[in-house]
ROLUMPA-950393 format. One record per residue (C-alpha): residue number from 1; residue in three letters; z, y, x. Coordinates in Angstrom, 2 decimals, decimal comma. Example, Ala and Ser with C-alpha at 12.3 -4.5 7.8 and 13.67 -1.06 7.14 Angstrom:
BEGIN
+-----+------+---------+---------+---------+
!  nr ! rest !      zz !      yy !      xx !
+-----+------+---------+---------+---------+
!   1 !  ala !    7,80 !   -4,50 !   12,30 !
!   2 !  ser !    7,14 !   -1,06 !   13,67 !
+-----+------+---------+---------+---------+
END
This chain:
BEGIN
+-----+------+---------+---------+---------+
!  nr ! rest !      zz !      yy !      xx !
+-----+------+---------+---------+---------+
!   1 !  met !   -0,02 !   -0,11 !    0,01 !
!   2 !  asp !   -1,50 !    3,12 !    1,59 !
!   3 !  phe !   -1,41 !    6,68 !    0,88 !
!   4 !  gly !   -5,52 !    6,93 !    0,65 !
!   5 !  ser !   -5,86 !    4,02 !   -1,57 !
!   6 !  ile !   -3,37 !    5,18 !   -4,15 !
!   7 !  ser !   -4,84 !    8,40 !   -4,47 !
!   8 !  asn !   -8,01 !    7,02 !   -4,79 !
!   9 !  ala !   -6,50 !    4,75 !   -7,76 !
!  10 !  cys !   -5,44 !    7,93 !   -9,80 !
!  11 !  val !   -8,10 !    9,16 !  -12,24 !
!  12 !  lys !   -7,11 !   12,51 !  -12,56 !
!  13 !  cys !   -6,17 !   12,21 !  -16,58 !
!  14 !  gly !   -3,15 !   14,53 !  -16,39 !
!  15 !  lys !   -1,02 !   12,40 !  -18,61 !
!  16 !  cys !    2,03 !   12,75 !  -15,77 !
!  17 !  ile !    1,91 !   16,62 !  -15,38 !
!  18 !  pro !    3,34 !   17,77 !  -18,76 !
!  19 !  ser !    6,29 !   15,77 !  -18,16 !
!  20 !  cys !    6,60 !   16,75 !  -14,45 !
!  21 !  thr !   10,20 !   18,03 !  -13,62 !
!  22 !  ile !    8,79 !   19,94 !  -10,45 !
!  23 !  tyr !    5,78 !   20,98 !  -12,80 !
!  24 !  gln !    7,87 !   22,46 !  -15,98 !
!  25 !  ile !    9,01 !   25,02 !  -13,34 !
!  26 !  lys !    6,44 !   26,13 !  -11,51 !
!  27 !  lys !    3,28 !   25,69 !  -13,04 !
!  28 !  asp !    1,22 !   24,87 !  -10,12 !
!  29 !  glu !   -0,82 !   21,88 !   -9,75 !
!  30 !  thr !   -0,33 !   21,42 !   -6,04 !
!  31 !  thr !    3,19 !   20,45 !   -6,61 !
!  32 !  ser !    2,37 !   18,38 !   -9,70 !
!  33 !  pro !    2,16 !   14,73 !   -9,37 !
!  34 !  arg !   -1,83 !   14,29 !   -9,18 !
!  35 !  gly !   -1,88 !   17,05 !   -6,35 !
!  36 !  phe !    1,13 !   15,49 !   -4,73 !
!  37 !  leu !   -1,61 !   12,13 !   -4,62 !
!  38 !  asp !   -4,78 !   14,29 !   -3,66 !
!  39 !  leu !   -2,80 !   15,67 !   -0,41 !
!  40 !  leu !   -1,61 !   12,44 !    0,62 !
!  41 !  gly !   -5,33 !   10,91 !    0,19 !
!  42 !  ala !   -6,05 !   13,90 !    2,41 !
!  43 !  tyr !   -3,49 !   13,17 !    4,97 !
!  44 !  glu !   -4,85 !    9,44 !    5,32 !
!  45 !  arg !   -8,25 !   10,49 !    5,99 !
!  46 !  gly !   -6,80 !   13,34 !    8,64 !
!  47 !  asp !   -8,21 !   16,39 !    6,82 !
!  48 !  leu !   -4,72 !   17,67 !    5,95 !
!  49 !  glu !   -1,99 !   18,66 !    8,85 !
!  50 !  leu !    1,44 !   17,97 !    8,05 !
!  51 !  asp !    2,51 !   21,80 !    8,59 !
!  52 !  arg !    5,36 !   23,49 !    7,53 !
!  53 !  asn !    3,41 !   24,48 !    3,80 !
!  54 !  val !    2,75 !   20,86 !    3,35 !
!  55 !  lys !    6,47 !   19,50 !    4,53 !
!  56 !  asn !    7,58 !   22,11 !    1,62 !
!  57 !  ile !    5,52 !   21,04 !   -0,78 !
!  58 !  phe !    6,31 !   17,29 !   -0,54 !
!  59 !  glu !   10,22 !   18,11 !   -0,42 !
!  60 !  ser !    9,94 !   20,05 !   -3,65 !
!  61 !  cys !    9,66 !   16,63 !   -5,63 !
!  62 !  phe !   12,55 !   15,63 !   -7,60 !
!  63 !  leu !   11,55 !   12,04 !   -7,37 !
!  64 !  cys !   12,84 !   11,81 !  -11,06 !
!  65 !  thr !    9,76 !    9,16 !  -11,23 !
!  66 !  thr !    9,10 !   10,20 !  -14,87 !
!  67 !  cys !    5,02 !   10,41 !  -13,23 !
!  68 !  val !    5,41 !    6,89 !  -12,91 !
!  69 !  gln !    6,62 !    5,89 !  -16,59 !
!  70 !  val !    3,84 !    7,92 !  -18,24 !
!  71 !  cys !    0,62 !    6,82 !  -15,24 !
!  72 !  pro !   -1,74 !    4,59 !  -17,25 !
!  73 !  asn !   -1,85 !    2,83 !  -13,63 !
!  74 !  thr !    1,96 !    2,48 !  -12,58 !
!  75 !  leu !    1,25 !    4,02 !   -9,86 !
!  76 !  pro !    4,41 !    4,49 !   -7,38 !
!  77 !  ile !    3,77 !    8,13 !   -6,63 !
!  78 !  asp !    7,69 !    8,73 !   -5,86 !
!  79 !  val !    7,63 !    5,85 !   -3,21 !
!  80 !  met !    4,58 !    7,31 !   -1,43 !
!  81 !  ile !    6,50 !   10,49 !   -1,56 !
!  82 !  glu !    9,45 !    8,89 !   -0,17 !
!  83 !  lys !    7,26 !    7,53 !    2,28 !
!  84 !  ile !    5,45 !   10,22 !    3,89 !
!  85 !  arg !    8,92 !   12,15 !    4,12 !
!  86 !  val !    9,21 !    9,78 !    6,72 !
!  87 !  asp !    6,43 !   11,13 !    9,09 !
!  88 !  ile !    7,52 !   14,79 !    7,88 !
!  89 !  ala !   11,28 !   13,50 !    8,95 !
!  90 !  lys !    9,69 !   12,18 !   12,54 !
!  91 !  lys !    7,68 !   15,50 !   13,02 !
!  92 !  tyr !   10,46 !   18,20 !   12,08 !
!  93 !  gly !   13,37 !   16,16 !   12,65 !
!  94 !  ile !   16,25 !   16,12 !   10,16 !
!  95 !  ser !   18,30 !   19,14 !    9,77 !
!  96 !  trp !   21,72 !   19,70 !   11,69 !
!  97 !  ser !   23,41 !   20,28 !    8,36 !
!  98 !  lys !   21,96 !   16,71 !    7,17 !
!  99 !  lys !   22,36 !   14,96 !   10,59 !
! 100 !  leu !   25,92 !   15,94 !   10,56 !
! 101 !  phe !   26,43 !   14,24 !    6,92 !
! 102 !  phe !   24,39 !   11,67 !    7,70 !
! 103 !  tyr !   26,56 !   10,49 !   10,63 !
! 104 !  leu !   29,70 !   10,99 !    8,26 !
! 105 !  leu !   27,68 !    8,24 !    5,55 !
! 106 !  lys !   27,53 !    5,76 !    8,74 !
! 107 !  his !   31,15 !    6,35 !    9,89 !
! 108 !  arg !   33,34 !    5,63 !    6,89 !
! 109 !  lys !   37,07 !    6,39 !    8,07 !
! 110 !  leu !   35,93 !    9,75 !    9,50 !
! 111 !  met !   34,41 !   10,81 !    6,06 !
! 112 !  asp !   37,72 !    9,83 !    4,33 !
! 113 !  phe !   39,37 !   12,26 !    6,57 !
! 114 !  val !   36,96 !   14,88 !    5,80 !
! 115 !  phe !   37,39 !   14,64 !    2,27 !
! 116 !  ser !   40,90 !   14,25 !    2,39 !
! 117 !  phe !   40,85 !   17,54 !    4,55 !
! 118 !  val !   38,54 !   19,27 !    2,30 !
! 119 !  tyr !   40,99 !   18,08 !   -0,89 !
! 120 !  phe !   43,68 !   20,58 !    0,59 !
! 121 !  val !   41,79 !   23,37 !    1,05 !
! 122 !  ser !   39,64 !   23,14 !   -1,64 !
! 123 !  pro !   42,17 !   25,57 !   -4,41 !
! 124 !  cys !   41,13 !   28,42 !   -2,56 !
! 125 !  ile !   37,64 !   27,85 !   -3,16 !
! 126 !  phe !   37,01 !   25,51 !   -6,33 !
! 127 !  lys !   39,13 !   25,82 !   -9,82 !
! 128 !  lys !   41,60 !   22,73 !   -9,90 !
! 129 !  asn !   41,15 !   20,06 !  -12,68 !
! 130 !  pro !   44,64 !   19,11 !  -14,29 !
! 131 !  ser !   44,71 !   16,01 !  -16,28 !
! 132 !  asn !   45,35 !   16,06 !  -20,14 !
! 133 !  thr !   45,74 !   11,97 !  -20,04 !
! 134 !  lys !   48,97 !    9,95 !  -18,88 !
! 135 !  asn !   48,93 !    6,85 !  -16,77 !
! 136 !  thr !   50,57 !    4,40 !  -18,84 !
! 137 !  phe !   48,68 !    1,19 !  -17,55 !
! 138 !  arg !   48,16 !   -0,79 !  -14,49 !
! 139 !  phe !   44,97 !    1,85 !  -13,44 !
! 140 !  ser !   45,00 !    5,73 !  -13,56 !
! 141 !  leu !   43,09 !    6,97 !  -16,85 !
! 142 !  pro !   40,26 !    9,32 !  -17,09 !
! 143 !  lys !   40,78 !   12,77 !  -16,88 !
! 144 !  ile !   38,91 !   14,95 !  -19,63 !
! 145 !  gly !   39,64 !   18,40 !  -19,33 !
! 146 !  lys !   38,21 !   21,42 !  -17,83 !
! 147 !  arg !   34,90 !   21,68 !  -15,90 !
! 148 !  thr !   35,28 !   21,55 !  -11,89 !
! 149 !  val !   32,19 !   21,19 !  -10,56 !
! 150 !  phe !   32,39 !   19,80 !   -7,38 !
! 151 !  pro !   36,22 !   17,75 !   -7,86 !
! 152 !  phe !   38,07 !   16,46 !   -4,53 !
! 153 !  ser !   40,94 !   13,64 !   -4,25 !
! 154 !  ser !   43,44 !   13,32 !   -1,63 !
! 155 !  lys !   42,28 !    9,58 !   -1,25 !
! 156 !  ser !   39,11 !    8,25 !   -2,21 !
! 157 !  phe !   38,79 !    5,03 !   -4,55 !
! 158 !  leu !   38,55 !    2,89 !   -1,84 !
! 159 !  gln !   41,48 !    4,23 !    0,13 !
! 160 !  lys !   43,20 !    3,68 !   -3,17 !
! 161 !  his !   41,98 !    0,25 !   -3,84 !
! 162 !  asn !   40,82 !   -2,75 !   -1,77 !
! 163 !  gly !   40,51 !   -6,38 !   -1,18 !
! 164 !  glu !   41,26 !   -8,39 !   -4,21 !
! 165 !  ile !   42,84 !   -7,16 !   -7,55 !
! 166 !  leu !   43,79 !   -9,94 !   -9,93 !
! 167 !  ser !   43,87 !   -9,20 !  -14,14 !
! 168 !  lys !   46,92 !   -9,29 !  -15,75 !
! 169 !  asn !   45,38 !  -10,28 !  -19,16 !
! 170 !  ile !   45,71 !  -13,99 !  -19,35 !
! 171 !  ser !   42,68 !  -14,16 !  -21,67 !
! 172 !  lys !   39,56 !  -14,47 !  -19,92 !
! 173 !  thr !   35,92 !  -13,88 !  -20,62 !
! 174 !  ser !   34,03 !  -17,02 !  -21,60 !
! 175 !  lys !   30,93 !  -16,62 !  -20,55 !
! 176 !  leu !   31,61 !  -15,98 !  -16,54 !
! 177 !  leu !   31,48 !  -18,73 !  -13,99 !
! 178 !  his !   33,73 !  -17,33 !  -11,54 !
! 179 !  asn !   35,33 !  -14,75 !  -13,63 !
! 180 !  arg !   35,16 !  -12,20 !  -10,71 !
! 181 !  val !   33,41 !   -9,40 !  -10,06 !
! 182 !  ala !   32,76 !   -7,27 !   -6,97 !
! 183 !  ile !   32,69 !   -3,36 !   -7,58 !
! 184 !  phe !   30,49 !   -1,09 !   -5,73 !
! 185 !  ile !   31,55 !    2,14 !   -5,94 !
! 186 !  gly !   28,84 !    4,78 !   -4,78 !
! 187 !  cys !   30,06 !    7,74 !   -2,54 !
! 188 !  leu !   30,07 !   10,08 !   -5,40 !
! 189 !  ser !   33,04 !    8,14 !   -7,34 !
! 190 !  asn !   34,56 !    7,11 !   -4,16 !
! 191 !  tyr !   35,41 !   10,92 !   -3,44 !
! 192 !  asn !   34,72 !   13,05 !   -6,29 !
! 193 !  tyr !   34,85 !   11,67 !   -9,79 !
! 194 !  ile !   37,36 !    8,60 !   -8,74 !
! 195 !  asn !   38,54 !    8,26 !  -12,24 !
! 196 !  val !   34,95 !    6,45 !  -13,06 !
! 197 !  gly !   36,05 !    3,49 !  -10,49 !
! 198 !  glu !   39,80 !    3,30 !  -11,90 !
! 199 !  ser !   38,27 !    3,30 !  -15,56 !
! 200 !  leu !   36,46 !    0,19 !  -14,20 !
! 201 !  leu !   39,41 !   -1,18 !  -13,18 !
! 202 !  phe !   40,90 !   -0,47 !  -16,21 !
! 203 !  ile !   38,53 !   -2,29 !  -18,13 !
! 204 !  leu !   37,84 !   -5,42 !  -16,04 !
! 205 !  asp !   41,70 !   -5,88 !  -16,29 !
! 206 !  glu !   42,03 !   -5,64 !  -20,24 !
! 207 !  leu !   38,71 !   -8,17 !  -20,40 !
! 208 !  gly !   41,02 !  -10,62 !  -18,09 !
! 209 !  ile !   38,32 !  -10,42 !  -15,29 !
! 210 !  asp !   39,48 !  -10,36 !  -11,21 !
! 211 !  val !   37,96 !   -7,76 !   -9,19 !
! 212 !  leu !   36,99 !   -7,71 !   -5,64 !
! 213 !  ile !   36,85 !   -4,08 !   -4,17 !
! 214 !  pro !   34,77 !   -5,25 !   -0,65 !
! 215 !  lys !   34,03 !   -3,34 !    2,55 !
! 216 !  gln !   31,18 !   -1,37 !    1,77 !
! 217 !  glu !   28,79 !    1,65 !    3,34 !
! 218 !  cys !   26,90 !    4,28 !    1,38 !
! 219 !  cys !   23,73 !    3,07 !   -0,36 !
! 220 !  gly !   21,87 !    5,78 !    1,65 !
! 221 !  ala !   20,06 !    7,44 !   -0,93 !
! 222 !  pro !   20,80 !   10,52 !    0,57 !
! 223 !  ala !   19,15 !    9,38 !    3,80 !
! 224 !  tyr !   16,18 !    7,71 !    2,25 !
! 225 !  phe !   15,11 !   10,64 !   -0,25 !
! 226 !  ser !   15,40 !   12,95 !    2,96 !
! 227 !  gly !   12,90 !   10,81 !    5,21 !
! 228 !  asp !   15,55 !    9,26 !    7,73 !
! 229 !  ile !   14,98 !    5,66 !    7,43 !
! 230 !  ala !   16,73 !    4,84 !   10,76 !
! 231 !  thr !   20,14 !    5,51 !    9,29 !
! 232 !  val !   18,88 !    4,09 !    5,67 !
! 233 !  lys !   18,29 !    0,77 !    7,26 !
! 234 !  his !   21,37 !    0,94 !    9,36 !
! 235 !  leu !   23,52 !    1,28 !    6,07 !
! 236 !  ile !   21,19 !   -1,61 !    4,23 !
! 237 !  lys !   21,78 !   -3,97 !    7,25 !
! 238 !  lys !   25,86 !   -3,21 !    7,12 !
! 239 !  asn !   25,82 !   -3,51 !    3,29 !
! 240 !  ile !   24,08 !   -6,90 !    3,45 !
! 241 !  ile !   26,41 !   -8,26 !    6,15 !
! 242 !  his !   29,46 !   -7,41 !    3,77 !
! 243 !  phe !   28,15 !   -8,43 !    0,52 !
! 244 !  glu !   26,97 !  -12,12 !    2,18 !
! 245 !  glu !   31,11 !  -12,66 !    3,11 !
! 246 !  phe !   31,40 !  -12,92 !   -0,62 !
! 247 !  ile !   28,11 !  -12,94 !   -2,52 !
! 248 !  asp !   28,63 !  -16,39 !   -3,90 !
! 249 !  glu !   32,19 !  -16,21 !   -5,10 !
! 250 !  val !   31,33 !  -13,44 !   -7,88 !
! 251 !  asp !   29,34 !  -13,21 !  -10,63 !
! 252 !  ala !   28,06 !   -9,84 !  -10,04 !
! 253 !  ile !   28,35 !   -6,63 !   -8,15 !
! 254 !  leu !   29,15 !   -3,76 !  -10,43 !
! 255 !  ile !   27,63 !   -0,11 !   -9,89 !
! 256 !  pro !   28,94 !    2,58 !  -11,84 !
! 257 !  glu !   26,11 !    4,79 !  -10,21 !
! 258 !  ala !   22,56 !    5,00 !  -11,53 !
! 259 !  thr !   21,35 !    6,65 !   -8,40 !
! 260 !  cys !   23,18 !    3,44 !   -6,09 !
! 261 !  gly !   22,02 !    1,24 !   -8,52 !
! 262 !  ala !   18,23 !    1,92 !   -8,29 !
! 263 !  met !   18,66 !    1,89 !   -4,25 !
! 264 !  leu !   20,18 !   -1,28 !   -4,19 !
! 265 !  ile !   17,94 !   -2,75 !   -6,58 !
! 266 !  glu !   14,79 !   -1,54 !   -6,11 !
! 267 !  asp !   14,88 !    1,18 !   -2,63 !
! 268 !  trp !   16,66 !   -1,00 !   -0,57 !
! 269 !  lys !   13,29 !   -3,65 !   -0,73 !
! 270 !  his !   11,10 !   -0,70 !    0,15 !
! 271 !  ala !   13,06 !    0,72 !    2,90 !
! 272 !  leu !   13,08 !   -3,09 !    4,39 !
! 273 !  lys !    9,95 !   -3,59 !    3,73 !
! 274 !  asp !    8,17 !   -3,47 !    7,63 !
! 275 !  glu !   11,67 !   -4,34 !    9,22 !
! 276 !  glu !   11,50 !   -7,13 !   11,60 !
! 277 !  gly !   13,62 !   -9,89 !   11,25 !
! 278 !  asp !   14,90 !  -11,88 !    7,92 !
! 279 !  trp !   16,70 !   -8,95 !    6,52 !
! 280 !  ser !   14,71 !   -8,70 !    3,07 !
! 281 !  lys !   14,94 !  -12,20 !    2,50 !
! 282 !  arg !   18,63 !  -12,16 !    2,87 !
! 283 !  leu !   18,39 !   -9,11 !    0,53 !
! 284 !  gln !   16,50 !  -11,01 !   -2,16 !
! 285 !  lys !   19,36 !  -13,81 !   -2,41 !
! 286 !  leu !   21,49 !  -10,64 !   -3,37 !
! 287 !  ile !   19,50 !   -8,30 !   -5,54 !
! 288 !  pro !   20,24 !  -11,13 !   -8,72 !
! 289 !  lys !   24,04 !  -10,29 !   -8,25 !
! 290 !  phe !   23,56 !   -6,17 !   -8,17 !
! 291 !  asn !   24,38 !   -4,90 !  -11,93 !
! 292 !  met !   25,03 !   -1,55 !  -13,42 !
! 293 !  ala !   28,04 !   -1,28 !  -14,78 !
! 294 !  ser !   27,23 !   -0,66 !  -18,38 !
! 295 !  phe !   24,47 !   -3,09 !  -18,46 !
! 296 !  trp !   26,75 !   -6,15 !  -17,35 !
! 297 !  leu !   29,88 !   -5,45 !  -19,29 !
! 298 !  asp !   27,36 !   -5,03 !  -22,46 !
! 299 !  lys !   25,57 !   -8,69 !  -21,70 !
! 300 !  asn !   28,14 !  -10,72 !  -19,94 !
! 301 !  thr !   31,59 !  -10,07 !  -21,74 !
! 302 !  ser !   33,23 !   -9,84 !  -25,23 !
! 303 !  leu !   33,49 !   -5,66 !  -25,00 !
! 304 !  pro !   31,11 !   -4,72 !  -27,59 !
! 305 !  asp !   32,85 !   -6,98 !  -29,82 !
! 306 !  ile !   36,71 !   -5,67 !  -28,90 !
! 307 !  leu !   35,56 !   -2,18 !  -29,34 !
! 308 !  leu !   34,53 !   -2,78 !  -32,34 !
! 309 !  lys !   37,77 !   -3,65 !  -33,40 !
! 310 !  ile !   39,07 !   -0,53 !  -32,16 !
! 311 !  pro !   39,43 !    2,73 !  -34,49 !
! 312 !  ser !   36,87 !    5,34 !  -34,24 !
! 313 !  gln !   37,87 !    8,07 !  -32,03 !
! 314 !  glu !   36,64 !   10,75 !  -34,40 !
! 315 !  gln !   34,57 !   12,07 !  -31,48 !
! 316 !  thr !   31,07 !   13,08 !  -31,15 !
! 317 !  phe !   28,73 !   12,54 !  -27,87 !
! 318 !  thr !   25,33 !   13,02 !  -26,94 !
! 319 !  tyr !   23,75 !   10,65 !  -24,18 !
! 320 !  his !   21,72 !   11,67 !  -20,99 !
! 321 !  asp !   19,90 !    9,41 !  -19,38 !
! 322 !  pro !   20,00 !    9,48 !  -15,41 !
! 323 !  cys !   16,00 !    8,89 !  -14,18 !
! 324 !  his !   17,32 !    5,79 !  -12,08 !
! 325 !  ala !   18,82 !    4,17 !  -14,91 !
! 326 !  arg !   16,54 !    4,66 !  -17,70 !
! 327 !  lys !   12,81 !    5,08 !  -15,45 !
! 328 !  val !   13,74 !    3,00 !  -12,65 !
! 329 !  leu !   15,81 !    0,38 !  -14,22 !
! 330 !  asn !   15,31 !    0,68 !  -17,60 !
! 331 !  ile !   18,81 !    0,62 !  -19,11 !
! 332 !  tyr !   19,35 !    2,98 !  -22,07 !
! 333 !  lys !   20,61 !    0,95 !  -24,59 !
! 334 !  glu !   23,26 !   -0,67 !  -22,95 !
! 335 !  pro !   25,60 !    2,13 !  -22,81 !
! 336 !  arg !   24,76 !    3,93 !  -25,97 !
! 337 !  asn !   25,72 !    0,42 !  -27,37 !
! 338 !  leu !   29,19 !    0,40 !  -25,87 !
! 339 !  leu !   30,27 !    4,23 !  -26,76 !
! 340 !  ser !   28,63 !    3,86 !  -30,11 !
! 341 !  lys !   31,30 !    1,41 !  -31,29 !
! 342 !  asn !   33,87 !    4,51 !  -31,09 !
! 343 !  tyr !   32,13 !    7,63 !  -30,71 !
! 344 !  ser !   29,29 !    9,08 !  -33,03 !
! 345 !  leu !   26,38 !    9,64 !  -31,00 !
! 346 !  ile !   24,15 !   12,92 !  -31,32 !
! 347 !  glu !   20,70 !   12,50 !  -29,49 !
! 348 !  met !   19,58 !   15,33 !  -27,65 !
! 349 !  ser !   15,74 !   16,31 !  -27,93 !
! 350 !  asp !   15,02 !   15,13 !  -24,99 !
! 351 !  ser !   17,42 !   12,57 !  -22,99 !
! 352 !  ser !   15,26 !   11,16 !  -20,42 !
! 353 !  arg !   14,57 !   14,55 !  -19,69 !
! 354 !  cys !   15,72 !   15,12 !  -15,62 !
! 355 !  cys !   18,91 !   17,04 !  -15,24 !
! 356 !  gly !   17,26 !   18,59 !  -12,16 !
! 357 !  phe !   19,93 !   17,38 !   -8,95 !
! 358 !  gly !   17,05 !   16,24 !   -7,19 !
! 359 !  gly !   18,85 !   14,92 !   -3,92 !
! 360 !  ile !   20,72 !   16,75 !   -1,19 !
! 361 !  ser !   17,41 !   18,37 !   -0,02 !
! 362 !  met !   16,83 !   20,05 !   -3,45 !
! 363 !  gln !   20,42 !   21,00 !   -3,53 !
! 364 !  ser !   20,96 !   22,87 !   -0,27 !
! 365 !  glu !   17,21 !   23,96 !    0,57 !
! 366 !  lys !   15,91 !   24,36 !   -3,34 !
! 367 !  tyr !   18,84 !   25,12 !   -4,98 !
! 368 !  asp !   17,35 !   27,58 !   -7,49 !
! 369 !  leu !   14,79 !   24,96 !   -8,50 !
! 370 !  thr !   17,50 !   22,66 !   -9,53 !
! 371 !  leu !   19,38 !   25,27 !  -11,64 !
! 372 !  lys !   15,72 !   26,11 !  -13,51 !
! 373 !  ala !   15,66 !   22,34 !  -14,12 !
! 374 !  gly !   18,83 !   22,21 !  -15,09 !
! 375 !  ile !   19,09 !   25,13 !  -17,71 !
! 376 !  pro !   16,80 !   23,62 !  -20,41 !
! 377 !  lys !   19,23 !   20,27 !  -20,37 !
! 378 !  ala !   21,83 !   22,60 !  -20,56 !
! 379 !  gln !   20,45 !   24,38 !  -23,97 !
! 380 !  met !   19,37 !   20,85 !  -24,93 !
! 381 !  ile !   23,05 !   19,40 !  -24,82 !
! 382 !  lys !   24,18 !   23,19 !  -26,51 !
! 383 !  glu !   22,03 !   22,39 !  -29,80 !
! 384 !  thr !   23,83 !   19,04 !  -30,36 !
! 385 !  asn !   26,54 !   20,37 !  -30,85 !
! 386 !  ala !   28,04 !   17,24 !  -29,50 !
! 387 !  glu !   32,10 !   17,58 !  -27,74 !
! 388 !  ile !   30,67 !   15,43 !  -24,98 !
! 389 !  val !   28,15 !   14,59 !  -23,24 !
! 390 !  ser !   27,85 !   11,54 !  -21,11 !
! 391 !  ala !   26,31 !    9,48 !  -18,53 !
! 392 !  glu !   26,05 !    6,91 !  -16,06 !
! 393 !  cys !   25,34 !    9,07 !  -12,88 !
! 394 !  gly !   27,41 !   11,09 !  -10,36 !
! 395 !  ala !   24,97 !   13,36 !   -9,58 !
! 396 !  cys !   24,01 !   14,06 !  -13,55 !
! 397 !  his !   27,82 !   14,84 !  -14,26 !
! 398 !  met !   27,55 !   17,67 !  -11,36 !
! 399 !  gln !   24,13 !   18,82 !  -11,94 !
! 400 !  leu !   25,06 !   19,11 !  -15,63 !
! 401 !  asp !   28,36 !   20,48 !  -15,08 !
! 402 !  asn !   27,14 !   23,16 !  -13,70 !
! 403 !  ala !   23,97 !   24,14 !  -15,82 !
! 404 !  met !   26,46 !   24,25 !  -18,66 !
! 405 !  asp !   28,82 !   26,60 !  -16,89 !
! 406 !  his !   25,91 !   28,23 !  -15,89 !
! 407 !  gln !   24,54 !   28,81 !  -19,83 !
! 408 !  gly !   28,07 !   28,80 !  -21,09 !
! 409 !  val !   28,10 !   25,48 !  -22,84 !
! 410 !  lys !   31,36 !   24,25 !  -23,71 !
! 411 !  thr !   30,43 !   20,70 !  -24,08 !
! 412 !  thr !   32,33 !   18,32 !  -21,38 !
! 413 !  phe !   31,04 !   15,60 !  -19,25 !
! 414 !  ser !   32,38 !   12,02 !  -19,06 !
! 415 !  his !   31,07 !    8,92 !  -17,38 !
! 416 !  pro !   30,41 !    5,87 !  -20,01 !
! 417 !  leu !   33,28 !    4,18 !  -18,07 !
! 418 !  glu !   35,94 !    6,62 !  -19,17 !
! 419 !  leu !   34,78 !    7,09 !  -22,68 !
! 420 !  ile !   35,45 !    3,09 !  -23,05 !
! 421 !  ala !   38,90 !    2,97 !  -20,92 !
! 422 !  lys !   39,54 !    5,65 !  -23,35 !
! 423 !  ala !   39,05 !    3,94 !  -26,28 !
! 424 !  leu !   40,88 !    0,68 !  -24,84 !
! 425 !  his !   43,82 !    2,82 !  -24,37 !
! 426 !  met !   44,37 !    4,24 !  -27,74 !
! 427 !  gly !   43,41 !    0,72 !  -29,23 !
! 428 !  his !   46,84 !   -0,33 !  -27,33 !
! 429 !  ser !   48,29 !    2,53 !  -29,25 !
! 430 !  ser !   47,28 !    2,21 !  -32,62 !
+-----+------+---------+---------+---------+
END
């Protein structure tokens, strides 16, 4: 699969353009899916120099994969852009700030120290988010209150939890072979939104499922979308080695983050495609165990039936579909099915429109574009009059909170797992 063949396969029908996230903002044919493909073809033929203008163009894509979904030929435009970003990184290098961040991603203990330090100085910069819930169970429950766009914690989820956690609930989920799962938490849920992991632990404990919190590294998404393929491969290989130690002893590895889920299930394969050795073969043995948390809980446990027996929370929610969940993994029905048992769903006008997070490069270098992409989403949320907006993605959480703050939208964000844990808690109270 090369730039030229993919470029030539485009029939220029234009079906991708109206829904393209960057085109909706800039209305520039150059930064549209077929514009990207034309440039890729010219680059393959040697007719286009990879100068800084071209670099800027290819780094303007949000990688939302909407174009892939609507393309009649399902051309992998996102994969091609990710691939050329590797060439861009090789020619121009990685900025010092990204190098520092990616270095931290490869050194977990140092990352833990940095985030713990930032927690103590963050009150000088960010508003603190007080909890309005009390922990009356083994695991802390969700903090649902005033928004904090970029929250920090004194200890990460992985610093608080590691190794084996046995369920205290004697009732077991009958469909499972091992009655044991592992959790791959993801960086945002590990450092910023730790209640996501706490909620997942609470849910699994209620279901009588034992949990393994294994040693794990970042999935590599920030580096992958920035073209730093060496860092990505380093992280993938370390994770594969970690996972191989226990993969036959768990029913699944649950992932509560859409971006991480898409990375492990789809993008790791692309990153290792030309790698020497048997890494791709080793990965293939692991992939069947990788699951988005909501999908697995809905399909493989008694959670839907348990939630049905709990009185309604009398709260309304609207659901935002993270691009990596709906467009890459085709997961969107399952979180709605679980949440609708206890909360009233109000669909927004375009739930699958990209929120505009776009990755670390967009957030750090093209923030104005991410904000322009997020504002329409905030307006859609406002129009529903829903009390809560939910999405199985920490990046969407951060982006939507920021967009809603800019638009004065009062709706609060809660991860599906937080809402499910809250319903289970209320079930005990009723």
